[in-house]
N, CA, C and O of each residue as an XYZ file, in Angstrom:
868
protein
N      22.146     -2.336     -1.629
C      22.755     -1.004     -0.888
C      22.126      0.381     -1.566
O      22.095      0.528     -2.788
N      21.742      1.148     -0.845
C      20.736      2.239     -1.721
C      21.295      3.219     -0.970
O      20.898      3.409      0.179
N      22.532      4.148     -1.662
C      22.926      5.367     -0.804
C      22.070      6.612     -0.607
O      22.155      7.414      0.324
N      20.935      6.646     -2.003
C      20.188      7.468     -1.604
C      18.820      7.135     -1.167
O      17.767      7.538     -1.661
N      18.964      6.469     -0.332
C      17.550      5.877      0.495
C      16.795      7.129      1.532
O      17.591      7.694      2.283
N      15.564      7.510      1.597
C      15.576      8.808      2.735
C      14.925      7.772      3.365
O      14.470      6.729      2.894
N      14.942      8.250      4.639
C      14.146      7.766      5.882
C      13.146      9.001      6.503
O      13.492     10.171      6.669
N      11.863      8.437      6.787
C      10.521      9.376      7.332
C      10.211      8.858      8.303
O      10.347      7.643      8.449
N       9.821      9.474      9.024
C       8.722      9.241     10.091
C       7.647     10.489     10.256
O       7.620     11.651     10.662
N       6.744      9.446      9.652
C       5.282     10.424      9.209
C       4.191      9.673     10.162
O       4.033      8.514     10.545
N       3.527     10.897     10.349
C       1.979     10.449     10.833
C       0.861     10.467      9.549
O       0.440     11.420      8.892
N       0.679      9.589      9.500
C      -0.658      9.152      8.753
C      -1.700     10.062      8.434
O      -2.211     10.233      7.328
N      -2.039     10.776      9.782
C      -3.020     11.960      9.679
C      -3.034     13.005      8.893
O      -4.031     13.648      8.565
N      -1.365     13.287      8.418
C      -1.076     14.435      7.730
C      -1.290     13.836      5.824
O      -0.813     14.383      4.830
N      -1.941     12.893      5.872
C      -1.818     12.910      4.615
C      -2.847     13.853      3.941
O      -3.973     13.804      4.436
N      -2.669     14.684      2.925
C      -3.833     15.514      2.149
C      -4.876     14.494      1.870
O      -4.630     13.290      1.949
N      -5.891     14.906      1.585
C      -7.196     14.421      1.010
C      -6.958     14.458     -0.729
O      -6.470     15.430     -1.307
N      -7.270     13.585     -1.202
C      -7.217     13.209     -2.576
C      -8.412     13.469     -3.290
O      -9.466     13.473     -2.653
N      -8.423     13.760     -4.925
C      -9.807     13.401     -5.511
C      -9.461     12.270     -6.405
O      -8.498     12.053     -7.140
N     -11.072     11.292     -5.975
C     -10.691     10.038     -6.645
C     -11.958     10.027     -7.405
O     -13.073     10.473     -7.134
N     -11.384      9.256     -8.659
C     -12.407      9.447     -9.972
C     -12.800      7.776    -10.142
O     -13.785      7.303    -10.709
N     -12.097      7.322     -9.706
C     -12.567      5.927    -10.229
C     -11.470      4.931     -9.378
O     -10.313      5.348     -9.333
N     -11.757      3.712     -8.741
C     -11.278      2.940     -7.818
C     -11.586      1.462     -7.447
O     -12.781      1.273     -7.222
N     -11.023      0.694     -7.367
C     -11.344     -0.687     -7.109
C     -10.345     -1.745     -6.693
O      -9.276     -1.889     -7.286
N     -10.737     -2.519     -5.608
C      -9.950     -3.240     -4.391
C      -9.710     -4.560     -5.521
O     -10.526     -4.685     -6.435
N      -8.694     -5.406     -5.413
C      -9.225     -6.744     -5.788
C      -7.764     -7.605     -5.016
O      -6.714     -7.081     -4.643
N      -8.051     -8.653     -4.974
C      -7.145     -9.382     -4.233
C      -6.336    -10.155     -4.921
O      -6.934    -10.939     -5.659
N      -5.012    -10.225     -4.947
C      -4.194    -10.714     -6.022
C      -4.333    -12.408     -6.302
O      -3.298    -13.049     -6.117
N      -5.242    -12.969     -6.625
C      -5.434    -13.920     -7.366
C      -6.328    -14.056     -8.613
O      -7.109    -13.182     -8.989
N      -6.146    -15.144     -9.163
C      -7.041    -15.044    -10.585
C      -8.578    -15.440    -10.374
O      -9.468    -15.421    -11.224
N      -8.674    -15.842     -8.891
C      -9.723    -16.520     -8.643
C     -10.805    -15.503     -8.143
O     -11.991    -15.729     -8.385
N     -10.321    -14.106     -7.274
C     -11.128    -13.334     -6.601
C     -10.585    -12.075     -6.794
O      -9.440    -11.679     -6.573
N     -12.062    -11.195     -7.465
C     -11.561     -9.555     -8.256
C     -12.793     -9.259     -7.237
O     -13.629    -10.090     -6.881
N     -12.724     -7.915     -6.850
C     -13.685     -7.249     -6.520
C     -13.358     -5.810     -6.886
O     -12.266     -5.270     -6.713
N     -14.526     -5.219     -7.454
C     -14.822     -3.818     -8.416
C     -15.401     -2.997     -7.805
O     -16.465     -3.315     -7.273
N     -14.808     -1.439     -7.655
C     -15.858     -0.818     -7.439
C     -15.237      0.660     -8.006
O     -14.092      1.112     -7.994
N     -16.546      1.211     -8.515
C     -16.201      2.115     -9.059
C     -16.822      3.363     -9.448
O     -17.897      3.320    -10.045
N     -16.340      4.336     -9.212
C     -16.885      5.929     -8.933
C     -16.874      6.193    -10.204
O     -16.105      5.624    -10.979
N     -17.909      7.277    -10.635
C     -17.934      8.147    -12.035
C     -17.390      9.385    -11.039
O     -17.546      9.558     -9.830
N     -16.577     10.294    -12.217
C     -16.860     11.841    -11.918
C     -18.116     12.313    -11.912
O     -19.103     11.777    -12.416
N     -18.027     13.806    -11.053
C     -19.471     14.199    -10.604
C     -19.681     15.066    -11.921
O     -18.791     15.735    -12.446
N     -20.686     14.981    -12.270
C     -21.066     16.207    -12.916
C     -21.455     15.311    -14.400
O     -22.082     15.869    -15.301
N     -21.040     14.001    -14.503
C     -21.435     13.236    -15.556
C     -22.378     12.282    -15.628
O     -22.904     12.077    -14.534
N     -22.819     11.571    -16.576
C     -24.131     10.528    -16.195
C     -23.678      9.871    -17.216
O     -23.669     10.253    -18.386
N     -23.214      8.657    -16.694
C     -22.684      7.167    -17.883
C     -23.807      6.185    -17.784
O     -23.689      5.245    -18.569
N     -24.768      6.166    -17.090
C     -25.850      5.646    -16.892
C     -26.340      4.708    -18.458
O     -26.546      3.505    -18.620
N     -26.387      5.660    -19.249
C     -26.542      5.267    -20.924
C     -25.324      5.111    -21.586
O     -24.796      6.049    -22.184
N     -24.867      4.056    -21.525
C     -23.507      3.836    -22.232
C     -23.788      4.221    -23.491
O     -23.049      5.120    -23.891
N     -25.038      3.651    -24.653
C     -25.023      3.578    -25.930
C     -24.986      5.374    -26.111
O     -24.664      5.679    -27.259
N     -25.270      6.662    -25.142
C     -25.678      7.727    -25.173
C     -24.397      8.056    -25.899
O     -24.430      8.567    -27.019
N     -22.799      7.650    -25.020
C     -21.866      7.975    -24.929
C     -21.016      8.223    -26.473
O     -20.681      7.387    -27.313
N     -20.819      9.825    -26.451
C     -19.878     10.351    -27.908
C     -19.323     10.860    -27.483
O     -19.524     11.280    -26.343
N     -17.999     11.172    -28.396
C     -16.913     12.024    -28.516
C     -16.293     12.187    -27.189
O     -16.047     11.140    -26.591
N     -16.002     13.266    -26.632
C     -14.989     13.256    -25.546
C     -15.383     12.918    -24.452
O     -14.486     12.939    -23.609
N     -16.622     12.525    -23.987
C     -17.204     11.414    -22.978
C     -16.666     10.323    -23.052
O     -15.979      9.875    -22.133
N     -16.895      9.661    -24.228
C     -16.184      8.179    -24.291
C     -14.698      8.465    -24.390
O     -14.203      7.621    -23.642
N     -13.484      9.362    -25.023
C     -12.130      9.383    -24.288
C     -12.202      9.645    -22.942
O     -11.441      9.020    -22.203
N     -12.894     10.371    -22.521
C     -12.728     10.514    -20.808
C     -13.125      9.239    -20.138
O     -12.145      8.663    -19.665
N     -14.440      8.522    -19.921
C     -14.690      7.328    -19.539
C     -13.120      6.106    -19.647
O     -12.545      5.416    -18.805
N     -12.912      6.351    -21.136
C     -11.719      5.396    -21.313
C     -10.584      5.619    -20.660
O      -9.881      4.643    -20.397
N     -10.146      6.991    -20.247
C      -9.004      7.431    -19.810
C      -8.872      7.213    -18.188
O      -7.903      7.314    -17.436
N     -10.551      6.796    -17.910
C     -10.601      6.806    -16.124
C     -10.611      5.319    -16.016
O     -10.126      4.919    -14.958
N     -11.104      4.247    -16.961
C     -11.088      2.911    -16.743
C      -9.748      2.036    -16.866
O      -9.246      1.136    -16.192
N      -9.361      2.798    -18.181
C      -7.950      2.015    -18.253
C      -6.872      3.249    -18.903
O      -6.921      3.607    -20.080
N      -5.844      3.839    -17.820
C      -4.932      4.541    -18.167
C      -3.963      4.632    -18.587
O      -3.317      3.774    -17.986
N      -3.238      5.174    -19.356
C      -1.991      4.524    -20.164
C      -1.100      4.220    -19.251
O      -0.976      4.795    -18.169
N      -0.492      3.368    -19.626
C       0.737      2.572    -18.691
C       1.771      3.502    -17.638
O       2.182      3.280    -16.499
N       1.977      4.656    -18.604
C       2.877      5.504    -18.021
C       2.493      6.386    -16.847
O       3.211      7.221    -16.297
N       1.040      6.009    -16.510
C       0.636      6.770    -15.773
C       0.185      5.840    -14.026
O      -0.312      6.197    -12.958
N       0.665      4.672    -14.549
C       0.339      3.735    -13.538
C       1.532      3.296    -12.929
O       2.539      2.945    -13.543
N       1.321      3.339    -11.059
C       2.132      3.069    -10.367
C       2.120      2.064     -9.120
O       1.705      2.326     -7.992
N       2.610      0.981     -9.523
C       2.375      0.092     -8.335
C       3.378      0.088     -7.198
O       4.563     -0.213     -7.342
N       2.710      0.510     -5.853
C       3.513      0.434     -4.515
C       3.196     -0.695     -3.897
O       2.145     -1.299     -4.111
N       4.343     -1.169     -2.846
C       4.201     -2.022     -2.370
C       4.274     -1.570     -0.742
O       4.857     -0.541     -0.402
N       3.593     -2.490      0.240
C       3.885     -1.770      1.723
C       4.683     -3.235      2.181
O       4.166     -4.351      2.215
N       5.887     -2.928      2.469
C       6.371     -4.486      3.414
C       7.105     -4.126      4.654
O       7.656     -3.061      4.933
N       6.965     -5.648      5.610
C       7.800     -5.008      6.842
C       7.555     -6.228      7.595
O       6.632     -7.014      7.379
N       8.438     -6.327      8.485
C       8.357     -7.654      9.774
C       6.768     -7.248     10.288
O       6.190     -6.164     10.364
N       6.287     -8.858     10.648
C       5.133     -8.858     11.127
C       4.889     -7.871     12.632
O       5.597     -7.596     13.600
N       3.218     -7.478     12.116
C       3.105     -6.621     13.429
C       4.015     -5.049     13.512
O       4.273     -4.432     14.545
N       4.334     -4.710     12.281
C       5.065     -3.111     12.382
C       4.503     -2.205     12.072
O       4.690     -1.024     12.364
N       3.383     -2.918     11.131
C       1.818     -1.769     11.211
C       1.482     -1.676      9.756
O       0.808     -0.708      9.406
N       1.892     -2.623      8.786
C       1.411     -2.387      7.458
C       0.184     -2.294      6.848
O      -0.278     -1.531      5.999
N      -0.199     -3.129      7.393
C      -2.353     -2.840      7.284
C      -2.737     -1.910      7.923
O      -3.607     -1.324      7.279
N      -2.526     -1.394      8.984
C      -3.116      0.036      9.770
C      -2.735      1.267      8.673
O      -3.377      2.132      8.077
N      -1.260      0.829      8.754
C      -0.714      2.138      7.254
C      -1.600      2.530      6.436
O      -2.165      3.605      6.235
N      -1.680      0.783      5.667
C      -2.469      1.173      4.330
C      -4.051      1.757      5.049
O      -4.554      2.825      4.701
N      -4.703      0.791      6.134
C      -6.060      1.711      5.924
C      -6.072      3.008      6.305
O      -7.129      3.608      6.107
N      -4.827      3.826      6.991
C      -5.008      5.164      7.052
C      -4.805      5.851      5.740
O      -5.332      6.960      5.649
N      -4.177      5.428      4.762
C      -3.986      5.866      3.137
C      -5.311      5.971      2.425
O      -5.785      6.824      1.676
N      -5.827      4.638      2.981
C      -7.139      4.429      2.164
C      -7.922      5.518      2.502
O      -8.467      6.242      1.670
N      -7.994      5.655      3.714
C      -9.148      6.422      4.584
C      -8.749      7.934      4.153
O      -9.472      8.532      3.356
N      -7.880      8.390      4.556
C      -7.396      9.797      4.008
C      -7.661     10.313      2.588
O      -8.153     11.403      2.297
N      -7.182      9.182      1.610
C      -7.235      9.257      0.174
C      -9.136      9.204     -0.161
O      -9.588      9.301     -1.301
N      -9.800      9.075      0.789
C     -10.889      9.639      0.545
C     -11.540      7.807     -0.242
O     -12.657      7.549     -0.690
N     -10.543      7.063     -0.149
C     -11.171      5.324     -0.734
C     -12.247      4.857      0.047
O     -13.166      4.192     -0.431
N     -12.151      5.238      1.430
C     -12.976      4.560      2.808
C     -13.541      5.551      3.589
O     -12.749      6.157      4.309
N     -14.743      5.883      3.635
C     -15.364      6.611      4.729
C     -14.922      6.331      6.167
O     -15.048      7.189      7.040
N     -14.480      5.301      6.370
C     -14.300      5.068      7.929
C     -12.648      4.595      7.992
O     -12.161      4.218      6.927
N     -11.726      4.606      9.285
C     -10.979      4.166      9.345
C     -11.132      2.384      9.641
O     -11.753      1.857     10.564
N     -10.400      1.745      8.607
C     -10.449      0.344      8.920
C      -9.272     -0.245     10.648
O      -8.115      0.142     10.812
N      -9.734     -0.817     11.248
C      -8.783     -1.531     12.254
C      -8.767     -2.687     12.611
O      -9.744     -3.236     13.119
N      -7.179     -3.484     12.315
C      -6.891     -4.873     12.761
C      -7.905     -5.341     13.761
O      -8.896     -6.053     13.603
N      -7.565     -4.943     14.498
C      -8.284     -5.387     16.256
C      -9.856     -5.434     15.699
O     -10.445     -6.499     15.882
N     -10.506     -4.462     15.097
C     -11.734     -4.635     14.731
C     -12.342     -5.873     13.688
O     -13.419     -6.467     13.630
N     -10.867     -5.941     12.781
C     -11.575     -6.779     11.742
C     -12.051     -6.385     10.862
O     -12.526     -7.270     10.150
N     -12.187     -5.344     10.492
C     -12.568     -4.302      9.609
C     -11.935     -3.712      8.283
O     -12.229     -2.888      7.417
N     -11.121     -4.398      8.530
C      -9.922     -4.027      7.378
C     -10.096     -3.909      5.573
O     -10.185     -4.985      4.980
N     -10.126     -3.053      5.024
C     -10.031     -3.356      3.352
C      -9.110     -4.506      2.859
O      -9.592     -5.311      2.062
N      -7.700     -4.660      3.309
C      -7.236     -5.610      2.622
C      -7.164     -6.947      3.154
O      -6.877     -7.955      2.508
N      -7.466     -6.878      4.463
C      -7.385     -7.912      5.098
C      -9.048     -8.633      5.504
O      -9.402     -8.825      6.667
N      -9.850     -8.933      4.375
C     -11.081     -9.462      4.478
C     -11.156    -10.891      4.599
O     -12.235    -11.381      4.931
N     -10.097    -11.683      4.361
C     -10.393    -13.086      4.756
C     -10.899    -13.268      6.092
O     -10.609    -12.387      6.901
N     -11.953    -14.729      6.679
C     -11.997    -14.616      7.715
C     -10.376    -15.093      8.453
O      -9.873    -14.273      9.220
N      -9.885    -15.957      8.276
C      -8.025    -15.996      8.525
C      -7.947    -15.047      9.291
O      -8.158    -15.018     10.503
N      -7.492    -13.857      8.265
C      -6.674    -12.664      8.348
C      -7.481    -11.836      9.415
O      -6.995    -11.129     10.298
N      -8.847    -12.071      9.148
C      -9.313    -10.909     10.548
C      -9.397    -11.619     12.278
O      -9.419    -11.006     13.345
N      -9.431    -13.119     12.017
C      -9.491    -13.505     13.168
C      -8.166    -13.905     13.754
O      -8.212    -14.512     14.824
N      -7.038    -13.669     13.236
C      -5.164    -13.759     13.543
C      -4.851    -12.438     13.524
O      -3.804    -12.104     14.079
N      -5.654    -11.461     12.912
C      -4.911    -10.323     12.887
C      -3.844    -10.063     12.229
O      -3.183     -9.068     12.527
N      -3.424    -10.994     11.096
C      -2.576    -10.665     10.252
C      -2.736    -10.985      8.716
O      -3.684    -11.666      8.325
N      -1.590    -10.373      7.674
C      -1.980    -10.758      6.697
C      -1.489    -11.834      5.866
O      -0.319    -12.156      6.077
N      -2.185    -12.530      4.873
C      -2.206    -14.296      4.856
C      -1.539    -14.052      3.331
O      -0.441    -14.392      2.891
N      -2.829    -13.207      2.605
C      -2.074    -13.277      1.058
C      -2.193    -11.543      0.847
O      -3.012    -10.883      1.487
N      -1.457    -11.073      0.075
C      -1.276    -10.287     -0.789
C      -2.608     -9.218     -1.564
O      -3.075     -9.633     -2.625
N      -3.214     -7.740     -0.923
C      -4.017     -7.233     -1.774
C      -3.778     -6.044     -2.271
O      -2.976     -5.316     -1.687
N      -4.292     -5.699     -3.206
C      -4.071     -4.590     -3.836
C      -5.551     -3.853     -3.852
O      -6.659     -4.390     -3.870
N      -5.250     -2.613     -3.842
C      -6.010     -1.305     -3.638
C      -5.879     -0.245     -4.769
O      -4.789      0.267     -5.025
N      -6.900      0.038     -5.368
C      -6.486      0.979     -6.653
C      -7.140      2.523     -6.427
O      -8.317      2.624     -6.081
N      -6.373      3.611     -6.626
C      -7.007      4.911     -6.315
C      -6.182      5.840     -7.388
O      -5.146      5.308     -7.785
N      -6.425      6.942     -7.840
C      -6.560      7.725     -8.740
C      -5.976      8.826     -7.925
O      -6.756      9.419     -7.180
N      -4.535      9.251     -7.953
C      -3.610     10.409     -7.539
C      -3.179     11.500     -8.393
O      -2.173     11.239     -9.051
N      -3.760     12.842     -8.580
C      -2.890     13.670     -9.079
C      -2.143     12.627    -10.701
O      -1.039     12.227    -11.069
N      -3.207     12.602    -11.078
C      -3.311     11.892    -12.689
C      -2.472     10.913    -12.889
O      -1.957     10.693    -13.985
N      -2.258     10.231    -11.836
C      -1.536      8.763    -11.646
C      -2.496      7.764    -11.220
O      -3.294      8.189    -10.384
N      -2.645      6.505    -11.577
C      -3.256      5.484    -11.133
C      -2.759      4.842    -10.033
O      -2.073      4.041    -10.666
N      -2.557      4.554     -8.892
C      -1.735      4.175     -7.898
C      -2.632      2.727     -7.474
O      -3.802      2.659     -7.100
N      -1.685      1.678     -7.666
C      -1.866      0.384     -7.120
C      -1.361      0.065     -5.792
O      -0.288     -0.535     -5.840
N      -1.807      0.284     -4.625
C      -1.128      0.085     -3.058
C      -1.483     -1.489     -2.605
O      -2.574     -1.795     -2.123
N      -0.436     -2.403     -2.824
C      -0.121     -3.528     -2.408
C       0.364     -3.894     -1.062
O       1.502     -3.695     -0.638
N      -0.765     -4.533     -0.340
C      -0.395     -4.831      0.976
C       0.164     -6.038      1.453
O      -0.634     -6.941      1.201
N       1.043     -6.414      1.954
C       2.183     -7.816      1.527
C       1.857     -8.297      3.184
O       1.235     -7.688      4.055
N       2.668     -9.878      3.236
C       2.349    -10.161      4.690
C       3.588     -9.904      5.322
O       4.501     -9.716      4.517
N       3.848     -9.850      6.314
C       5.001     -9.626      6.999
C       5.628    -11.071      7.706
O       6.826    -11.176      7.972
N       4.782    -11.996      7.925
C       5.199    -13.385      8.681
C       6.148    -14.010      7.441
O       6.163    -13.642      6.266
N       6.809    -14.903      7.977
C       7.981    -15.559      7.715
C       7.233    -16.648      7.077
O       7.955    -17.245      6.279
N       5.973    -17.147      7.150
C       5.599    -18.266      6.262
C       4.796    -17.960      5.304
O       4.012    -18.742      4.766
N       4.980    -16.566      4.988
C       4.379    -15.819      3.735
C       5.155    -15.230      2.843
O       4.648    -14.494      1.997
N       6.801    -15.507      2.894
C       7.547    -14.940      2.172
C       7.541    -14.976      0.915
O       8.044    -13.977      0.401
N       7.090    -15.894      0.085
C       6.823    -16.482     -1.392
C       5.585    -15.255     -1.655
O       5.595    -14.462     -2.597
N       4.776    -15.312     -0.816
C       4.115    -13.956     -1.195
C       4.247    -12.655     -1.704
O       3.712    -12.032     -2.621
N       5.279    -12.363     -0.690
C       5.904    -11.150     -0.903
C       6.888    -10.989     -2.138
O       7.073     -9.909     -2.699
N       7.703    -12.579     -2.620
C       8.616    -12.555     -3.693
C       7.429    -12.180     -4.656
O       7.677    -11.215     -5.378
N       6.224    -12.737     -4.803
C       5.498    -12.738     -6.235
C       5.154    -11.204     -6.236
O       5.195    -10.636     -7.327
N       4.855    -10.558     -5.239
C       4.332     -9.360     -5.241
C       5.889     -8.212     -5.852
O       5.518     -7.208     -6.459
N       6.841     -8.310     -5.755
C       7.964     -7.436     -5.745
C       8.464     -7.881     -6.994
O       9.663     -7.630     -7.112
N       7.949     -8.462     -7.976
C       8.340     -8.544     -9.602
C       7.363     -7.320    -10.170
O       7.611     -6.859    -11.284
N       6.284     -6.817     -9.414
C       5.528     -5.841    -10.612
C       5.719     -4.581     -9.893
O       5.271     -3.588    -10.467
N       6.398     -4.375     -8.539
C       6.233     -3.199     -8.227
C       7.308     -2.147     -8.940
O       8.278     -2.515     -9.603
N       6.999     -0.976     -8.713
C       7.700      0.268     -9.334
C       8.299      0.932     -8.083
O       9.272      1.662     -8.272
N       7.822      0.765     -6.774
C       8.734      1.199     -5.287
C       7.909      0.002     -4.467
O       7.137     -0.896     -4.803
N       8.568      0.537     -3.032
C       8.150      0.067     -1.565
C       8.146      0.697     -0.829
O       9.103      1.472     -0.812
N       7.200      0.818      0.182
C       7.554      1.409      1.620
C       7.769      0.396      2.615
O       6.984     -0.522      2.852
N       9.306      0.686      3.412
C       9.653     -0.284      4.248
C       9.049      0.194      6.013
O       9.407      1.194      6.635
N       8.191     -0.741      6.423
C       7.566     -0.019      7.327
C       8.481     -0.732      8.748
O       8.605     -1.924      9.029
N       8.853      0.088      9.237
C       9.766     -0.403     10.740
C       8.844      0.251     12.075
O       8.456      1.404     12.258
N       8.645     -1.166     13.031
C       8.294     -0.358     14.363
C       9.222      0.685     14.499
O      10.319      0.548     13.959
N       8.960      1.730     15.147
C       9.823      2.642     15.842
C      10.281      2.651     17.271
O      10.728      3.622     17.881
N      10.088      1.290     17.768
C      10.448      0.623     18.935
C      11.202     -0.706     18.629
O      11.935     -1.228     19.468
N      11.087     -0.990     17.959
C      12.032     -2.181     17.418
C      13.002     -2.146     16.699
O      14.042     -2.779     16.886
N      12.736     -1.295     15.664
C      13.890     -1.147     14.544
C      14.043     -2.440     13.972
O      13.262     -3.312     14.353
N      14.916     -2.722     13.118
C      15.084     -3.494     11.775
C      15.199     -5.239     12.759
O      16.108     -5.742     13.419
N      13.988     -5.640     12.453
C      13.734     -6.958     13.033
C      14.286     -8.323     11.617
O      14.862     -8.129     10.546
N      13.938     -9.237     12.065
C      14.282    -10.699     11.290
C      13.603    -10.537      9.822
O      14.108    -10.899      8.760
N      12.769    -10.122      9.944
C      11.415    -10.306      8.515
C      12.129     -9.012      7.668
O      12.286     -9.140      6.453
N      12.524     -7.854      8.303
C      12.672     -7.165      7.719
C      13.878     -7.004      6.526
O      13.872     -6.504      5.401
N      14.940     -7.700      7.370
C      16.208     -7.948      6.566
C      15.442     -8.808      5.461
O      15.389     -8.337      4.325
N      14.868     -9.998      5.718
C      14.565    -10.863      4.533
C      13.657     -9.745      3.354
O      14.308     -9.431      2.357
N      12.501     -9.287      3.446
C      12.176     -8.708      2.563
C      12.903     -7.798      2.128
O      12.631     -7.657      0.935
N      13.947     -6.864      2.547
C      14.566     -6.048      1.841
C      15.513     -6.553      0.875
O      16.033     -5.935     -0.054
N      15.712     -8.099      1.313
C      16.654     -8.582      0.497
C      16.081     -8.799     -0.833
O      16.694     -8.768     -1.900
N      14.884     -9.014     -0.654
C      13.906     -9.576     -1.499
C      14.134     -8.673     -2.666
O      14.523     -8.988     -3.791
N      13.757     -7.239     -2.100
C      13.812     -5.734     -2.653
C      14.897     -5.608     -3.787
O      14.869     -5.565     -5.017
N      15.886     -5.566     -2.790
C      17.121     -5.909     -3.432
C      17.398     -6.365     -4.950
O      17.792     -5.799     -5.970
N      17.040     -7.527     -4.636
C      17.297     -8.607     -5.562
C      16.541     -8.242     -6.731
O      17.107     -8.801     -7.670
N      15.413     -7.500     -7.214
C      14.214     -6.698     -7.803
C      14.769     -5.229     -7.946
O      14.051     -4.278     -8.256
N      15.752     -5.164     -7.758
C      16.065     -3.860     -7.373
C      14.948     -2.552     -7.596
O      14.822     -1.687     -8.463
N      14.162     -2.922     -6.238
C      12.661     -2.198     -6.350
C      13.250     -0.767     -4.959
O      13.772     -0.759     -3.844
N      12.769      0.161     -5.898
C      13.099      1.874     -5.142
C      12.513      1.439     -3.860
O      11.665      0.554     -3.978
N      12.765      1.856     -2.646
C      12.263      2.123     -1.194
C      12.643      3.073     -0.414
O      13.809      3.469     -0.427
N      11.664      3.612      0.426
C      11.657      4.552      1.357
C      11.351      4.072      3.015
O      10.506      3.228      3.314
N      12.021      4.630      3.773
C      11.647      3.666      5.345
C      10.845      4.586      5.716
O      10.974      5.761      5.370
N       9.721      4.054      6.628
C       8.576      4.474      7.275
C       8.650      4.204      8.674
O       8.268      3.073      8.973
N       9.060      4.972      9.675
C       8.894      4.518     11.077
C       7.332      4.537     11.667
O       6.675      5.577     11.655
N       7.015      3.772     11.980
C       5.418      3.720     12.304
C       5.502      3.398     13.869
O       6.522      2.977     14.414
N       4.602      3.588     14.348
C       4.320      3.587     16.053
C       4.988      4.450     16.691
O       5.593      3.941     17.635
N       5.134      5.524     16.580
C       6.217      6.578     16.851
C       5.596      7.137     18.372
O       6.374      7.667     19.165
N       4.097      6.970     18.715
C       3.721      7.302     19.825
C       3.751      6.068     20.745
O       3.186      6.251     21.824
N       4.348      4.716     20.528
C       4.705      3.705     21.293
C       5.673      3.927     22.594
O       6.352      4.951     22.670
N       5.713      2.778     23.765
C       6.425      3.629     24.624
C       7.678      3.080     24.331
O       7.367      1.992     23.847
N       8.830      3.143     24.320
C      10.391      3.130     23.793
C      10.340      3.369     22.167
O      11.008      2.702     21.377
N       9.643      4.188     21.876
C       9.728      4.249     20.306
C      10.620      5.453     20.229
O      10.380      6.436     20.929
N      11.637      5.413     19.407
C      12.992      6.631     19.446
C      13.301      6.557     17.786
O      13.632      5.543     17.172
N      13.087      8.000     17.191
C      13.838      7.972     15.687
C      15.266      8.156     15.878
O      15.904      7.786     14.892
N      15.931      8.582     16.776
C      17.381      8.711     16.899
C      17.430      7.395     17.252
O      18.004      6.877     16.294
N      17.242      6.751     17.842
C      17.776      5.468     17.987
C      17.478      4.439     16.824
O      18.325      3.659     16.389
N      16.511      4.503     16.487
C      16.312      3.333     15.069
C      17.014      4.037     13.588
O      17.251      3.377     12.577
N      17.241      5.349     13.725
C      17.678      5.336     12.033
C      19.048      5.105     12.071
O      19.484      4.613     11.030
N      20.132      5.378     13.244
C      21.418      5.207     13.408
C      21.492      3.208     13.001
O      22.452      2.654     12.466
N      20.423      2.640     13.375
C      20.166      0.874     13.268
C      20.156      0.404     11.561
O      20.868     -0.421     10.988
N      19.025      1.306     11.011
C      18.282      1.595     10.031
C      20.046      1.619      8.732
O      20.405      0.845      7.844
N      20.596      2.765      9.238
C      21.814      3.241      8.297
C      22.667      2.234      8.439
O      23.015      1.815      7.334
N      23.210      1.598      9.433
C      23.910      0.685      9.932
C      23.983     -0.701      9.094
O      24.927     -1.224      8.502
N      22.580     -1.117      9.274
C      22.401     -2.329      8.448
C      22.212     -2.387      7.299
O      22.231     -3.492      6.758
N      21.967     -1.208      6.543
C      22.415     -0.955      4.964
C      23.312      0.374      4.338
O      23.199      1.176      3.410
N      24.267      0.086      5.442
C      25.688      1.289      5.123
C      24.827      2.776      4.443
O      25.306      3.461      3.539
N      23.637      3.016      5.043
C      23.238      4.066      4.171
C      24.487      5.487      5.028
O      24.505      6.638      4.591
């Protein structure tokens, strides 16, 4: 139970653009890692032996920021609530990607396995990293299907906070309760994100009381 939990109905298109210095995307498994690095404009790091003084310190701070400047944020929800779509919007408007990924088109960043794109669901958690206002943000997209609950549990152990995504026309669903209890277990701070506000039957006024009643907020 979180008495100070805040509920938001947000349009992802309103997210402001972020200045990105260094980014990478990695699947949370020991066997697979994809790295994508961007160097700050105006600096030339093509010749590493030539780096001296402040340039070396600057490069080191970009590649390996202090732990206090790292935030691990998870996206959790019932299946088909729109976790991956929300994640893709954040990546696009943060400047991480140049085009909007779509689950139906099978071109999302976090769902890149063939099985995930074929079925249109997240099977394994995936982390995408970008810099925002002096912080290194690790955004983690987690599965929503009940069969992959343990995958969510594994990610919650390292989170600093989480975004609980709700379908604005469905409200609190079965797997929503499950992942919420998991977050309670690990004492993860959360905010509620009402997604699909343009869907037929969506209602902030109807969903908010359901969420408040379920968790005594």
